[in-house]
C-alpha beads as a LAMMPS data file, in Angstrom:
LAMMPS data file: protein, C-alpha beads

259 atoms
258 bonds

1 atom types
1 bond types

-500.0 500.0 xlo xhi
-500.0 500.0 ylo yhi
-500.0 500.0 zlo zhi

Masses

1 110.0

Atoms # bond

1 1 1 -275.582 -167.291 36.371
2 1 1 -272.978 -164.517 36.592
3 1 1 -272.624 -163.746 40.231
4 1 1 -272.242 -160.080 40.902
5 1 1 -272.726 -157.250 43.273
6 1 1 -274.329 -154.016 42.952
7 1 1 -273.394 -151.244 45.576
8 1 1 -275.671 -148.137 45.997
9 1 1 -273.798 -145.575 47.724
10 1 1 -276.991 -143.561 48.575
11 1 1 -277.964 -146.201 50.916
12 1 1 -274.490 -146.976 52.541
13 1 1 -274.393 -145.574 56.322
14 1 1 -270.794 -146.559 56.913
15 1 1 -271.729 -149.130 59.499
16 1 1 -268.903 -151.462 58.291
17 1 1 -270.751 -154.783 58.893
18 1 1 -269.755 -155.789 55.442
19 1 1 -265.926 -155.361 56.422
20 1 1 -266.489 -157.458 59.784
21 1 1 -268.546 -160.139 57.945
22 1 1 -265.647 -160.495 55.296
23 1 1 -263.004 -161.007 57.824
24 1 1 -264.888 -163.573 59.755
25 1 1 -266.004 -165.527 56.540
26 1 1 -262.381 -165.686 55.341
27 1 1 -260.616 -166.140 58.727
28 1 1 -258.678 -162.903 58.180
29 1 1 -256.372 -161.776 61.241
30 1 1 -256.494 -158.470 62.708
31 1 1 -254.579 -155.858 60.280
32 1 1 -251.294 -154.308 61.056
33 1 1 -250.886 -150.867 59.934
34 1 1 -248.115 -150.132 57.450
35 1 1 -246.535 -146.976 56.843
36 1 1 -246.299 -147.726 52.949
37 1 1 -249.888 -148.954 52.673
38 1 1 -252.409 -147.121 50.675
39 1 1 -254.915 -145.269 52.860
40 1 1 -257.968 -146.958 51.507
41 1 1 -258.360 -149.571 54.205
42 1 1 -257.536 -152.617 51.912
43 1 1 -254.830 -155.008 52.954
44 1 1 -253.824 -158.602 52.803
45 1 1 -255.909 -159.035 55.996
46 1 1 -258.590 -156.504 54.802
47 1 1 -260.441 -157.737 51.637
48 1 1 -263.102 -154.956 51.726
49 1 1 -263.306 -151.545 53.245
50 1 1 -265.490 -148.458 53.543
51 1 1 -263.923 -145.050 52.507
52 1 1 -265.064 -141.908 54.211
53 1 1 -265.345 -139.399 51.497
54 1 1 -264.967 -135.535 52.059
55 1 1 -268.534 -135.054 50.975
56 1 1 -269.828 -137.028 53.987
57 1 1 -270.473 -140.122 51.643
58 1 1 -269.484 -143.633 52.369
59 1 1 -268.180 -145.836 49.491
60 1 1 -267.421 -149.523 49.822
61 1 1 -264.033 -150.775 48.030
62 1 1 -263.313 -154.357 47.001
63 1 1 -262.109 -156.446 44.092
64 1 1 -264.196 -155.457 41.053
65 1 1 -263.964 -159.133 39.585
66 1 1 -263.521 -157.789 36.156
67 1 1 -265.403 -159.907 33.159
68 1 1 -261.790 -159.850 31.488
69 1 1 -259.338 -159.511 34.341
70 1 1 -256.124 -157.981 33.738
71 1 1 -254.657 -159.836 36.801
72 1 1 -255.338 -163.090 35.318
73 1 1 -253.952 -162.250 32.073
74 1 1 -250.626 -161.052 33.636
75 1 1 -250.128 -163.828 36.089
76 1 1 -247.469 -166.128 34.429
77 1 1 -248.130 -169.274 36.484
78 1 1 -251.999 -169.226 36.795
79 1 1 -252.399 -168.442 40.371
80 1 1 -255.426 -166.219 39.507
81 1 1 -258.275 -167.665 37.740
82 1 1 -261.598 -166.262 36.312
83 1 1 -264.351 -168.737 37.401
84 1 1 -267.365 -169.641 35.202
85 1 1 -269.797 -168.025 37.577
86 1 1 -267.992 -164.837 37.925
87 1 1 -265.426 -164.589 40.819
88 1 1 -261.776 -164.204 40.390
89 1 1 -260.133 -166.619 42.549
90 1 1 -256.657 -167.092 43.836
91 1 1 -254.471 -170.311 44.590
92 1 1 -251.550 -169.466 46.820
93 1 1 -250.037 -172.919 45.973
94 1 1 -249.055 -171.831 42.465
95 1 1 -248.376 -168.031 43.195
96 1 1 -244.590 -167.096 43.023
97 1 1 -245.062 -163.755 44.507
98 1 1 -244.072 -161.929 41.441
99 1 1 -246.728 -159.143 42.105
100 1 1 -247.519 -158.572 38.466
101 1 1 -251.262 -158.476 39.396
102 1 1 -250.672 -155.692 41.581
103 1 1 -249.081 -153.580 38.918
104 1 1 -251.544 -154.536 36.227
105 1 1 -254.928 -154.139 38.285
106 1 1 -256.633 -150.827 37.081
107 1 1 -258.272 -150.543 40.361
108 1 1 -255.225 -151.203 42.550
109 1 1 -256.833 -154.030 44.564
110 1 1 -254.462 -156.983 45.173
111 1 1 -252.076 -156.403 48.247
112 1 1 -248.975 -158.260 49.330
113 1 1 -248.996 -160.248 52.555
114 1 1 -245.737 -159.106 54.413
115 1 1 -246.470 -161.035 57.472
116 1 1 -246.215 -164.553 56.170
117 1 1 -243.003 -166.800 55.572
118 1 1 -243.892 -167.031 51.962
119 1 1 -245.668 -163.646 51.427
120 1 1 -247.961 -163.847 48.540
121 1 1 -250.869 -161.507 47.365
122 1 1 -254.285 -161.358 48.845
123 1 1 -257.662 -160.113 47.716
124 1 1 -261.524 -160.657 47.694
125 1 1 -262.642 -163.658 46.076
126 1 1 -266.436 -162.894 46.217
127 1 1 -266.831 -165.740 48.749
128 1 1 -266.621 -168.259 45.871
129 1 1 -267.380 -171.412 47.850
130 1 1 -270.520 -169.772 49.440
131 1 1 -271.579 -168.670 45.763
132 1 1 -270.821 -172.031 44.313
133 1 1 -272.778 -173.791 46.935
134 1 1 -275.825 -171.514 46.140
135 1 1 -275.191 -168.916 48.798
136 1 1 -274.225 -165.450 48.690
137 1 1 -271.156 -163.356 49.717
138 1 1 -271.016 -162.629 53.611
139 1 1 -270.738 -158.911 52.850
140 1 1 -274.268 -158.705 50.987
141 1 1 -275.774 -161.065 53.531
142 1 1 -275.261 -158.701 56.573
143 1 1 -275.971 -155.335 54.900
144 1 1 -278.724 -153.791 57.163
145 1 1 -279.809 -151.175 54.501
146 1 1 -279.498 -153.212 51.416
147 1 1 -276.770 -150.745 50.123
148 1 1 -275.012 -153.875 48.713
149 1 1 -276.975 -156.625 47.003
150 1 1 -276.029 -159.858 45.421
151 1 1 -277.609 -161.525 42.382
152 1 1 -277.144 -162.338 38.554
153 1 1 -275.196 -159.607 36.736
154 1 1 -277.970 -158.799 34.137
155 1 1 -280.672 -158.610 36.754
156 1 1 -278.464 -156.298 38.821
157 1 1 -277.926 -154.193 35.639
158 1 1 -281.462 -153.761 35.362
159 1 1 -282.046 -152.761 38.984
160 1 1 -279.251 -150.152 38.602
161 1 1 -280.659 -148.625 35.424
162 1 1 -284.063 -148.401 37.067
163 1 1 -282.939 -146.740 40.059
164 1 1 -281.040 -144.005 37.820
165 1 1 -283.900 -143.611 35.732
166 1 1 -286.400 -143.131 38.478
167 1 1 -284.249 -140.746 40.508
168 1 1 -282.300 -138.552 38.115
169 1 1 -282.018 -135.798 40.707
170 1 1 -280.457 -138.293 43.269
171 1 1 -278.141 -140.447 41.157
172 1 1 -275.309 -139.648 38.522
173 1 1 -276.577 -140.937 35.185
174 1 1 -273.871 -143.910 35.233
175 1 1 -273.680 -147.559 36.424
176 1 1 -269.834 -147.862 37.229
177 1 1 -268.613 -151.279 36.200
178 1 1 -271.168 -151.721 33.345
179 1 1 -268.658 -151.066 30.490
180 1 1 -265.285 -150.118 32.089
181 1 1 -262.326 -152.294 31.005
182 1 1 -264.999 -154.692 29.672
183 1 1 -267.189 -154.618 32.610
184 1 1 -266.952 -155.800 36.189
185 1 1 -268.822 -158.143 38.390
186 1 1 -269.057 -155.480 41.183
187 1 1 -270.869 -152.416 39.965
188 1 1 -272.051 -149.418 41.573
189 1 1 -274.790 -146.559 41.402
190 1 1 -273.887 -143.310 43.122
191 1 1 -274.734 -139.757 43.896
192 1 1 -270.954 -138.982 44.048
193 1 1 -268.259 -139.134 41.586
194 1 1 -266.389 -142.581 41.971
195 1 1 -263.296 -141.897 39.670
196 1 1 -261.210 -141.921 42.798
197 1 1 -261.533 -145.801 42.830
198 1 1 -259.245 -145.620 39.803
199 1 1 -257.022 -142.941 41.111
200 1 1 -258.729 -140.446 39.095
201 1 1 -258.130 -142.140 35.793
202 1 1 -260.687 -142.751 32.960
203 1 1 -260.262 -146.271 32.060
204 1 1 -262.270 -146.605 28.885
205 1 1 -264.237 -149.536 27.986
206 1 1 -261.594 -151.704 26.309
207 1 1 -260.673 -154.844 28.230
208 1 1 -257.241 -154.381 29.857
209 1 1 -255.869 -157.857 28.787
210 1 1 -255.881 -156.584 25.039
211 1 1 -253.111 -154.129 26.220
212 1 1 -251.143 -156.573 28.107
213 1 1 -251.109 -159.485 25.772
214 1 1 -247.950 -158.540 23.906
215 1 1 -245.878 -157.972 27.021
216 1 1 -247.005 -161.149 28.604
217 1 1 -246.329 -163.252 25.673
218 1 1 -242.639 -162.228 26.107
219 1 1 -242.509 -163.483 29.695
220 1 1 -241.937 -167.022 29.064
221 1 1 -239.070 -166.166 26.554
222 1 1 -237.740 -163.777 29.342
223 1 1 -237.566 -166.779 31.766
224 1 1 -235.858 -168.904 29.453
225 1 1 -233.376 -166.406 28.534
226 1 1 -232.581 -165.518 32.035
227 1 1 -232.216 -169.226 32.979
228 1 1 -229.904 -169.620 29.923
229 1 1 -227.792 -166.581 30.846
230 1 1 -227.428 -167.588 34.561
231 1 1 -226.378 -170.989 33.525
232 1 1 -223.872 -169.613 31.345
233 1 1 -222.503 -167.322 33.979
234 1 1 -222.338 -170.308 36.262
235 1 1 -220.416 -172.463 33.727
236 1 1 -217.875 -169.510 33.259
237 1 1 -217.345 -168.966 36.849
238 1 1 -216.948 -172.929 37.459
239 1 1 -214.545 -173.080 34.491
240 1 1 -212.281 -170.406 36.032
241 1 1 -212.297 -171.963 39.453
242 1 1 -211.310 -175.175 37.955
243 1 1 -208.373 -173.629 35.794
244 1 1 -207.424 -171.715 39.010
245 1 1 -207.148 -175.105 40.977
246 1 1 -205.358 -177.024 38.229
247 1 1 -201.874 -175.347 38.806
248 1 1 -202.202 -175.843 42.673
249 1 1 -203.247 -179.469 42.113
250 1 1 -200.169 -180.169 39.718
251 1 1 -197.845 -178.399 42.253
252 1 1 -199.101 -180.596 44.846
253 1 1 -198.629 -183.815 42.919
254 1 1 -194.977 -182.725 42.188
255 1 1 -194.244 -182.198 45.769
256 1 1 -195.784 -185.714 46.626
257 1 1 -193.525 -187.296 44.143
258 1 1 -190.410 -185.478 45.331
259 1 1 -191.120 -186.493 48.722

Bonds

1 1 1 2
2 1 2 3
3 1 3 4
4 1 4 5
5 1 5 6
6 1 6 7
7 1 7 8
8 1 8 9
9 1 9 10
10 1 10 11
11 1 11 12
12 1 12 13
13 1 13 14
14 1 14 15
15 1 15 16
16 1 16 17
17 1 17 18
18 1 18 19
19 1 19 20
20 1 20 21
21 1 21 22
22 1 22 23
23 1 23 24
24 1 24 25
25 1 25 26
26 1 26 27
27 1 27 28
28 1 28 29
29 1 29 30
30 1 30 31
31 1 31 32
32 1 32 33
33 1 33 34
34 1 34 35
35 1 35 36
36 1 36 37
37 1 37 38
38 1 38 39
39 1 39 40
40 1 40 41
41 1 41 42
42 1 42 43
43 1 43 44
44 1 44 45
45 1 45 46
46 1 46 47
47 1 47 48
48 1 48 49
49 1 49 50
50 1 50 51
51 1 51 52
52 1 52 53
53 1 53 54
54 1 54 55
55 1 55 56
56 1 56 57
57 1 57 58
58 1 58 59
59 1 59 60
60 1 60 61
61 1 61 62
62 1 62 63
63 1 63 64
64 1 64 65
65 1 65 66
66 1 66 67
67 1 67 68
68 1 68 69
69 1 69 70
70 1 70 71
71 1 71 72
72 1 72 73
73 1 73 74
74 1 74 75
75 1 75 76
76 1 76 77
77 1 77 78
78 1 78 79
79 1 79 80
80 1 80 81
81 1 81 82
82 1 82 83
83 1 83 84
84 1 84 85
85 1 85 86
86 1 86 87
87 1 87 88
88 1 88 89
89 1 89 90
90 1 90 91
91 1 91 92
92 1 92 93
93 1 93 94
94 1 94 95
95 1 95 96
96 1 96 97
97 1 97 98
98 1 98 99
99 1 99 100
100 1 100 101
101 1 101 102
102 1 102 103
103 1 103 104
104 1 104 105
105 1 105 106
106 1 106 107
107 1 107 108
108 1 108 109
109 1 109 110
110 1 110 111
111 1 111 112
112 1 112 113
113 1 113 114
114 1 114 115
115 1 115 116
116 1 116 117
117 1 117 118
118 1 118 119
119 1 119 120
120 1 120 121
121 1 121 122
122 1 122 123
123 1 123 124
124 1 124 125
125 1 125 126
126 1 126 127
127 1 127 128
128 1 128 129
129 1 129 130
130 1 130 131
131 1 131 132
132 1 132 133
133 1 133 134
134 1 134 135
135 1 135 136
136 1 136 137
137 1 137 138
138 1 138 139
139 1 139 140
140 1 140 141
141 1 141 142
142 1 142 143
143 1 143 144
144 1 144 145
145 1 145 146
146 1 146 147
147 1 147 148
148 1 148 149
149 1 149 150
150 1 150 151
151 1 151 152
152 1 152 153
153 1 153 154
154 1 154 155
155 1 155 156
156 1 156 157
157 1 157 158
158 1 158 159
159 1 159 160
160 1 160 161
161 1 161 162
162 1 162 163
163 1 163 164
164 1 164 165
165 1 165 166
166 1 166 167
167 1 167 168
168 1 168 169
169 1 169 170
170 1 170 171
171 1 171 172
172 1 172 173
173 1 173 174
174 1 174 175
175 1 175 176
176 1 176 177
177 1 177 178
178 1 178 179
179 1 179 180
180 1 180 181
181 1 181 182
182 1 182 183
183 1 183 184
184 1 184 185
185 1 185 186
186 1 186 187
187 1 187 188
188 1 188 189
189 1 189 190
190 1 190 191
191 1 191 192
192 1 192 193
193 1 193 194
194 1 194 195
195 1 195 196
196 1 196 197
197 1 197 198
198 1 198 199
199 1 199 200
200 1 200 201
201 1 201 202
202 1 202 203
203 1 203 204
204 1 204 205
205 1 205 206
206 1 206 207
207 1 207 208
208 1 208 209
209 1 209 210
210 1 210 211
211 1 211 212
212 1 212 213
213 1 213 214
214 1 214 215
215 1 215 216
216 1 216 217
217 1 217 218
218 1 218 219
219 1 219 220
220 1 220 221
221 1 221 222
222 1 222 223
223 1 223 224
224 1 224 225
225 1 225 226
226 1 226 227
227 1 227 228
228 1 228 229
229 1 229 230
230 1 230 231
231 1 231 232
232 1 232 233
233 1 233 234
234 1 234 235
235 1 235 236
236 1 236 237
237 1 237 238
238 1 238 239
239 1 239 240
240 1 240 241
241 1 241 242
242 1 242 243
243 1 243 244
244 1 244 245
245 1 245 246
246 1 246 247
247 1 247 248
248 1 248 249
249 1 249 250
250 1 250 251
251 1 251 252
252 1 252 253
253 1 253 254
254 1 254 255
255 1 255 256
256 1 256 257
257 1 257 258
258 1 258 259
């Protein structure tokens, strides 16, 4: 099974029960507003949000759990992993806080946790432990209208296409997440344009890791090169300090002998 979520924006009433359930399931603390934060409701303490659109529609936003995730491909320490059942999960014990994943994500999802002593990134993990145990994500479990449902990706795709075909006057003829950047595990059908979820950019269907591979292959060499450079600088500074001390030490020895 490839765990996935299908969100139907025509059924969302903006109740935000999914947001509350997510916070409870993941023991997330109350959010702290930041002046520099994106105004989409997501943060290190909010892993899912509901955006109120100008046309009166409600659209849920969360990690898309790409089939070939860019965040995983750019992480130099393996803190982000794509699991065999679908969710992209995060290991804070490995994370070094470089924030490459934040820069690479085409959907702008990972957020930096500014309130921790060791601030790392946070994002939705599709309730991985619940799903692995045979359950479903907290957000889909509480949705009162069925606007967001959980299941196998192939089955949800079939449901999505069936809805679009049966009500062409209601839905835009597209399943968001079916093909973009190689496909995602969180998909949408909608009666409103959802390109705002990618800051208005058309992403294309090519998996993003194909574009980042060359750059990330250079990362280990960059680390080695920087370490070598810093070691060289340290040796030079240490050598100079030693040479500066030698005349003083020699003078001190002569004074001791004369005394």
